[in-house]
N, C-alpha and C positions, 0 to 999 in steps of 0.2 A: 219083593223079598222077603219072606218070613220073619218073623219075628225070634226068637228065641225066649224058651219060657224064663219064667222067674230064677233067679240063681241067689243062693246062701252062699255069703261071705263069710268065714271067720277071723275074726281079728283076734291079738289077743286080750283086748279087754273090750273091745265094742265088737255089736253084730251088728252089720249090716244087712239090709237089704236092695238089691240093685238091678232095677229095673234098664238093660242094656235101650238105648234109643236110635234107631234106623239113621243114619243121615243123609243131611238132605238132599232133597230131591231132585234129579239131573235138572237144569234150566228148560223149556216145553219148546218145542219145534225142532228146526235143523242148526241145533247147539249143542256143545257139550261144555262138559266144566273138569279143568285138570287145576287141584287142591296144590299150592306151592308155600306155603308158609301159612304159620296161626298162632292167636293168642290164649292163653288158658288162665281162666279167673276160676279155680276150684274152694268148695266147701260153702258154699253160699244158701245160704237159710233166710225165708221172710220173718223181715223185723224193725227195729230201727237201729240207723247209724249215719254217720256221718256221710256227707254229699263230697266227693270227688272238687277238688278246689276249681274254680271257674270264677269269668269276673261276675255272672250272677246268682254263684252261690256263697262266693267270701262274705262273712258277714264280721262285723263285731259284737255286736247283745242280737236278742230277742227280736228288738226293733225291725232289723234289717229282711229277717225272716217273714213270710208271710203263711200263716196255716192254711191248708187244702191249695196251694199253687202247683203247678207242675209246668216246668218248660219243656220244649217240644224234646230237646236234646238232654233234661237228669234222666237222672235213675231211677226217682220216682215222688212221692206227694211231701210236701215241705207239712213237717207240723207245728211250725211256728217256733220253734228251738234254736238257739246258736251256741253248738258246742265244739270241743276240740278236735281237731280231724289228728295235727301231728303237730308236736311239739306249739308253738306259738299261734299255729294258723287254726284259724277256725272258721267250720262253715257250718250252711243252716243242717237239721236234721232231717233224714227223710226215712216215711215206709216202703221197704224196697227190697229186695233181695240183696244180702250184705252179708259181706263186704260187697261196697260196688266195684263193679269193675275201672278197673287202673287201666290210666294212661301212659301204659308201658311202650317203647317204642318198639318199632318193628325189627321183629331177629334180621339181621345180617349178618351174613349170607343169609340167603332164605334155605329153609329148615328142610325145604323137599326139592332141592336144585336141581337134583338129580333126574328130576323129571324132562329135563331140555333132551337126553337120552328116548323118551319114550317117544313111541309112535303111535301112529292112529291109519285104521284104512277106511277111506272114506265109497259109501255102495251108495251111488247116485242113477234114479232110474227117471229117465225122460220119457213124453207120448207128443207126439204132435198130430191129433185127434182130425184136425182137418186133410191129413195127408195118410190118415191110418199108417203114423209111424212109430216106432218102440224102439228105445236103444236103453243103454245104459255104460257106464264108464270101466268095468267089468270087459275087457278085451280078451276075446278066447285063449291066445298065445299068451297071456300075463306071466310075466314071470315071478313068484308069490315071494322072492327073497330080493325084491327092492326095491329100491328106497327112491323118492321124487327125487330130480334133480331138472332143474331152467333148462337144461341144454343137452342132458345125456340120456334121462328116463321123462320126458315133458307130459309122457301119460300114466304115466305111476301112479298108481292113487293110495300106496303107502306114505305116510310122511313124515317126516321126523320133527319132533316141535321144535328145538333150536335151529333147525334149518328155515323154517316158515318165518322165523324173527329177524334171521338171516337175510331175507330175500325184502323184505319190509325195512332192510336199513338199523334195527333197534336190537341189543344183545337180550338175549333170553332170562340172563343171571339179574339182572335190574331188572328188569319189567315182574320175575318172579316173586319180589320181596313185596309190591304193595298189590299185584296183581294188573288185571290189564283185558282189554278186547279184542280181539282178531276177528279178520273177517276174511273167509277161505274163498273164492270165487271161481265160480265156472261156468265157463260160460262154450255156448255151442253156437256155432253154427257151420249150420249143415245148408250140404246141399244134396236134394234127395231125388235128383233128375239119376233115373237108370246108366247114361252114360258117361257121364260125370260126379260117380255117385263120392261124398264125403261128409262124415258126421263125425267127430273129435271133440273129447272136451277139451279145452286151456283155462291150466292155470293161474291163478294171478292173488296176492295175498296184500292185505290192507289193514294198518290198524284205524278201528273204529271208535275208541275212548281218547280223550283230552290228556294230552302228553305233556302239555304245554302249563298246565297250572301250576301255579307257586304257594300252595297250598300244602306243606307235609304233617298239618296236623290230621291224622288216622281218623277223628273223629269228625270233624269236619265235612258236611255234604259239597263240600269243593273238593275237598282230596282227590287226589290221581288216584288210578288203579282201580280196581273190582274187588267187592268183598260183600260177606254176610255173617249173620251169626247165629248160632243153632245150641241147645243146650242138652246135657246129660241129667237125666233125674234119675235119684235113689233116696234112698230109707236109708238114714243112720238114727238108732237109737229110737225107732219110730218118729224122728223126725225126718221131716221133708226138707232135702237139700237141690241141689247139683250144680253142676261143672257148665259153665258159660264162654264157648270156643268161641273165637274170632276167627273166622275162615277167610283167607288171601287167593286168591288164584288166578287162573286166567279163563275166560268164558269164549267157545272157539263158534264162530255164527259162521254158517255154510248160506251162502249168498248165489244161486241159481239165476241166470236168465241165458236167452240165446233168441236166433232166427231160424228159422226150416222154410228152405220155399222148391218147386219145381214150376217148370218151366209149363206158362199156359199162354194160349196165342191170344184168349180174348184180353187176357190181362195186360198182355204187351199191348197190343195195337190202343187200349183205354190210355197205357201210360204215354205210348204216341202223341194221341190226340190231346194229352193234356199238356206236353213239351210243344206242340207247335199252338198251342192258347197265346201261353205267353210273347209268343214272337209278334203274336196282334199288339201286345203292349206297350213294343218299342215304334211305332205308328203315333202310336197314341199318347207316348212322349213328344216325337219329333211335333207332331201337330203343337202339341203343347208350349212345344221352345218357340214354333215358327208364329203362332199364333200370337205370343207374347214379345217374341222382338220383331212384329211387324206391325205393330198397335201402332195408334196416332200418337200416341205418347213419345212412344221411341224418335218417331219419323221425325217432330216437331221437335223435339225439345234434346236430342240424345244423340243423334246421328249431328245435326251440327256441329256441337259442339266434342263429345269425344271420337278422338281421330280412333283410336283403338276398338271403335265399336263398329267404323265404318264396314267389314266385311260381315257382319251380321243384316246389311241391307240386302245381302244379295237373298236372305228369308224371302223379301218382300216379291221374288220373283217365283221361287218354287208358291208362297200363298197366293199368288192370282192365278198361277197353275192348275194348283188341285182344289182351289176354293172360287165358287163363283157368288159374287156378290147377289146378295136378293134389296133389292129395293122396297122400303115400306110405303105403300100408297098414302101420300100427307096430301089435303086441299092443298097445302102453299109450293110445294118440291114441283120448283122448274129446272129443268136443262138448257142451258145457253151453249152455242159454238159460232168462234169467229173462225173466220176464213185466213186472220192473220196471228192465228197463234195454234199452237200446239197439244191443246190439253182443251178439254171443256170445264166448264164452272156451271157447278150447283147452286143453285139459290133456293133457298128454304124459310123462306120468311114472307110478312109482306109486305108490296110494295110500298102504301098508302101514297097514293099519288106520285108515287116517283117513276122515270121513267124505267120499264127495266132492262134501258140499254145502260144506266147509270147506276146499277146494281153492282155493289164486286165480287159477292158473292165467292165460294169457294172451289178451286183447281183439284179438278179429277182426272185423272192418266186418262187419254183415249181409248178404248180398248181396239183390238187390233181386228183391222178386217178380213172379212173372209174372202178371197177374191173368187173361191168357187162358182156367184153367183155370175163375175163374169162370161162364164159358159150359158147363161142363157139366152146371153144377149143374140140378134141377130146378128150376119156376117156384114151386113151393109155395116156396120157399128164397128168394123178391124180399121185397121189404119191403113190407107191408103199407098199402093204403092209410090216409093219416091219417083219423082222426076224427076232426069237427068237432064244435071246442069241447075236444076235449082235449087238452092238450100230448104232444108225445111227450117218451117219458123214455128216456137214454141210461145205460146201466149205466158205473160208472166204477170199473178195477180199481184205482185210484189212491186210495180213499175211506181213511178212520183202519180200522187192524184191528179186526176182532172178539175178542172174547175168546176163544183156544184152548185146548182141550177139554182136562182133562187126562190122557188115554190117548195122544196123542200124541209122538211121537220129540222128542227135544230139538232135532234140528235143522230143527224142521219149522217154519215160518213163515206157515202158510197154514190151519192145523187139521185137514189135512183125509188127512193123511200117515198112513200103516200099516206097521208094522216089513215088512222085511226076510223073504220063505220063503227064502232063499240060505242056506249054510252059511256060520259064525261069520267063514272066512278071504275067500270074496265078497261078503258082505254089505255092506260099504260101498260097494259098485258101485252098489248100489240108492238111498242112502241119501242122496235127493234130493229137494228141494221145487223150487215151480215159483215160488218168488219168495227173495230174495236178503234182501230186510229184511220184517219182519209185515207183513199186507194179508193182503187177500180172494183169494182160492184161484180162479185160472183157467178151474176147473172149475164154479165160478158163474155165468159170465158167457155169453151166449143165444149168443155166435157158437161155445163150443165147444161147446155142444150139437146147432148147426143144421150144421158144419161136420164134428163128431168121430163125437157118439152119435148123428144122425139116420140110423136104419135104411135109410131110401128114398136119401141120398145114397150109403152106403157100396153097398150093392145096383148104384145105375146107377156107378158107378166098376167095380167090379168086371165087369158085363157090360159097358161100355166097353174092360175090357181084351182079354174074352174074351165075344163074346156069345152064344156057345152054353154059357156055364158054366149050372150047372143049383145051384141056391141052395135044398136042401132038406135035410131029416135033418141027423143029429147035426153033421155038419161046418158047417152051416152059419153058426154063434155062431164054430167057431174060425175061419171067412175071415173075414167082418165084424170080428171082433177087431184079426187082423192089419194089417185092409184099414185101421182105425180108425188102429192104432200109426202107417204111412205116412201116413197124412192127419194127425198132429199134427206129423212129424218134416219133409215138407216143409211147411206150414205154416211151426210158428215158426225154421225152420232157413234155408229157401228154397232151398237148393242139394242138389241129390242126393247130390254126394261129401261134402258136411258130413251129410245126414240119416242115412249108414251108419253113421257113427261115433255118433249121437249118441246121448244117455241119455236118457228120459223118465222124468218126474219121478215119484213115487210116488202124488201124491193122482192125477195123469191116468193114471197106468196101473190102481191099483188102481179108476176110475172105469170105464174102458171096461172091466173085467173084470166091473164088476157088472152092465152092462149088458147083454154081452155074455159071460155064465158058459161055463166049462168046466165039467161033471158030473159030477166027482172033485173038483172047488173044488184042484187042484193045478198051480202054473202052474211055468215051466220058468225063468221069470227073462230077465234079460239074457245076451243071443249074443253073443260078438264076431264080425264080419262074417271079417276075415280072420284 
């Protein structure tokens, strides 16, 4: 804006040279300012004068004033003197533009209250460089006489200032007294696809300054509203003077944001893939719950006491179906199976001279048997056809115990066990019977003879694993004997992981040795796998 030249103004007695001062610069960026109220302090010149009364400037003597000191809110530098301000009130003298600015009350109503009817045209251009698309808010069919209305004219870019404040629930006349800051938000939500193109602005308004403060003093930094000062300088009788003007008004900040996009097959596939990956977290969470509620602590302490947690015991079933237990190889780990117990016992401790029969151990659920292995057995093992008129006899291992022979060891419960041939220090490892309580020995059962002692069955299993295996010579009994050992452990323990650490009962071990003896009659005994 060009400056006006110097002008000479003639008065009755004084000659003044006035240098017009341009108005204050507008706010930078996407903002504009509307002046609504002001205060003037005219005829100020540099000199000495009393400070305006305030808690830090009121004094009773020169002792209360500090020479050269200036408060951040003061109008000048103190001289160290205490002089009369008005009547009996004294304040510290300052070197400043005098008279100092008075804290007069802001005019009510605002001097420029009619600015409520001002209108403003906002032009906004947007650009999406990624899609090579540019547009603006001035539509081709715009009616230049329109005024924005939220429902009737939502796309009109001409705004009446009073309507903007009405949209936010404020009164323009009240805000105009001390000023304020208003945000005009322009939101673009653009669909740039050719078959469904849509790109129109949406206008909204929001009050940005703090309207809840209770400090009404307009010189306080906490005072509400928006204001600033500027001065008009001139000379009068060769003395430089100024008119200080404090301007109140409303600053409008234009805030533009939004999104724009097009359909892209690669991005769609990426989004679908990332969405599907979240479903994987569901299985991780469920596994965590199953592992938590299937823990040993819950089985031992929670389920027996808390009746409402019994339903959580079903998690153990899912855990066994999903997870396979891996046994850690330890020198002291052993598994024992008694024919009169439904579970398996795990012994993970040193025997220290005690018979394995007498060690209690920890109960382990017996794995489910895979009956598909029965299809490998020869046809001769199938049940014979029933004989008419003759009832079928079923052998029961739970029958009453028969009298035990006198030469059987004390830890034997079936009467068929024999003492171990191992050294005294390792003998307790083989002191194990097929039963926990007295009863019929498992070696007397027909199933034991068919599965464990049948030479044809064992030969079939060996040749099933090695079709070219030759079963001739002195090694035949050794191969059949060790195959019988494996058949027993697989039959009684179900899982190969448990069978690797299984201990055969003495009665079963000696019955297999009698069926497939060694020429010298000396056997190595139990050997730890790991």
